[in-house]
Every structure is written in C-alpha cells, then in structure tokens.
C-alpha positions as semicolon CSV with decimal commas, in nm:
position;residue;x (nm);y (nm);z (nm)
1;X;10,123;13,892;20,817
2;X;9,958;13,801;20,490
3;X;9,858;13,458;20,397
4;X;10,018;13,278;20,103
5;X;9,696;13,312;19,903
6;X;9,698;13,687;19,958
7;X;10,064;13,699;19,865
8;X;9,990;13,515;19,540
9;X;9,711;13,758;19,459
10;X;9,942;14,051;19,534
11;X;10,215;13,895;19,328
12;X;9,980;13,844;19,033
13;X;9,856;14,200;19,064
14;X;10,209;14,335;19,072
15;X;10,310;14,126;18,773
16;X;10,005;14,247;18,586
17;X;10,081;14,611;18,668
18;X;10,447;14,571;18,577
19;X;10,355;14,395;18,253
20;X;10,107;14,670;18,154
21;X;10,360;14,934;18,245
22;X;10,630;14,761;18,044
23;X;10,398;14,727;17,743
24;X;10,303;15,093;17,769
25;X;10,667;15,202;17,785
26;X;10,760;14,979;17,491
27;X;10,467;15,115;17,291
28;X;10,575;15,474;17,364
29;X;10,936;15,394;17,272
30;X;10,823;15,231;16,946
31;X;10,608;15,535;16,860
32;X;10,897;15,771;16,929
33;X;11,133;15,559;16,720
34;X;10,887;15,560;16,431
35;X;10,850;15,941;16,454
36;X;11,226;15,988;16,473
37;X;11,280;15,755;16,178
38;X;11,022;15,949;15,974
39;X;11,185;16,277;16,073
40;X;11,532;16,151;15,980
41;X;11,406;16,016;15,645
42;X;11,237;16,348;15,573
43;X;11,560;16,537;15,648
44;X;11,761;16,296;15,433
45;X;11,514;16,339;15,146
46;X;11,536;16,718;15,175
47;X;11,915;16,708;15,173
48;X;11,919;16,472;14,875
49;X;11,685;16,706;14,684
50;X;11,905;17,003;14,773
51;X;12,218;16,816;14,665
52;X;12,048;16,709;14,344
53;X;11,956;17,070;14,271
54;X;12,311;17,187;14,336
55;X;12,447;16,911;14,115
56;X;12,210;17,001;13,832
57;X;12,307;17,368;13,864
58;X;12,676;17,275;13,843
59;X;12,614;17,053;13,541
60;X;12,426;17,337;13,371
61;X;12,708;17,582;13,450
62;X;12,967;17,339;13,312
63;X;12,756;17,278;13,000
64;X;12,730;17,650;12,941
65;X;13,107;17,695;12,972
66;X;13,172;17,403;12,737
67;X;12,925;17,535;12,481
68;X;13,106;17,870;12,480
69;X;13,441;17,696;12,437
70;X;13,302;17,479;12,156
71;X;13,163;17,787;11,980
72;X;13,502;17,955;12,004
73;X;13,674;17,640;11,880
74;X;13,431;17,617;11,588
75;X;13,505;17,979;11,500
76;X;13,878;17,903;11,503
77;X;13,825;17,597;11,284
78;X;13,621;17,806;11,039
79;X;13,900;18,065;11,024
80;X;14,159;17,793;10,965
81;X;13,946;17,645;10,690
82;X;13,920;17,984;10,519
83;X;14,297;18,028;10,550
84;X;14,349;17,680;10,407
85;X;14,121;17,756;10,109
86;X;14,301;18,085;10,040
87;X;14,642;17,918;10,067
88;X;14,533;17,632;9,842
89;X;14,404;17,873;9,580
90;X;14,727;18,073;9,599
91;X;14,932;17,756;9,556
92;X;14,723;17,652;9,257
93;X;14,764;17,999;9,104
94;X;15,139;17,992;9,161
95;X;15,157;17,645;9,007
96;X;14,971;17,769;8,698
97;X;15,197;18,074;8,672
98;X;15,510;17,859;8,710
99;X;15,375;17,623;8,444
100;X;15,307;17,912;8,207
101;X;15,650;18,060;8,283
102;X;15,817;17,727;8,205
103;X;15,616;17,701;7,883
104;X;15,717;18,054;7,784
105;X;16,080;17,983;7,871
106;X;16,073;17,670;7,657
107;X;15,912;17,857;7,368
108;X;16,170;18,135;7,398
109;X;16,450;17,881;7,388
110;X;16,301;17,730;7,075
111;X;16,269;18,075;6,916
112;X;16,626;18,163;7,016
113;X;16,751;17,841;6,855
114;X;16,563;17,918;6,534
115;X;16,690;18,274;6,517
116;X;17,047;18,186;6,600
C-alpha cells in the first residue's frame, strides 16, 4: 500500500494532468468555435451579397418597366394635348363663324327693313 505522502503526490499529479487535459480540450473547442463562427459569418456575408444583387436586379427590372410605361403615358398625354389644341382651334373658328353669321343676319335684317 502507498503512503499518504505518495498518495498526495499521485493526487497532485493526476490533478495536474486532468487540468492540462481540460485546458487543452477547452482550447481546442474554443478554436473550433472561432473557426465555425468565421465560416458561418462568411456564408452569411455571401448570402447577403447574393440577395443584394438579386434585389438590385429586381429594382432595375422594375425601373425599366416603369420607364417604358411612363414613356407610353407621355406619348398619350402628348396626343391628348394635340387633340385639345385642334379642338380648341376648331371651337374658336366656329365661334368666329357664328359671330360673323350673326352679324350678317343682323345686317340682312336691317337691309330688309330698309327695303320694305
């Protein structure tokens, strides 16, 4: 059987070995966690960049569609403006003709009264 002194020495040795082993395991676990965290962050960054690219592509596609629609709308507005100008000129011409016709009618009535 071992003496208490020898048992204490053995105990201290075992504690030292266990402590070093524990520290080594914890260090390895920490290193793995750091590597995994870096890997996960890298993957997240890549996915964010990919999503950002897809989003920008969609925005560009939508902008292109809206620009085409705005161009078509502007063309329609231009056509309506031309129609409005033509109609306004026609109305002004008709108003002048009606005014002249009324003037001629009035003058004819005056002439008819004089000749009657």
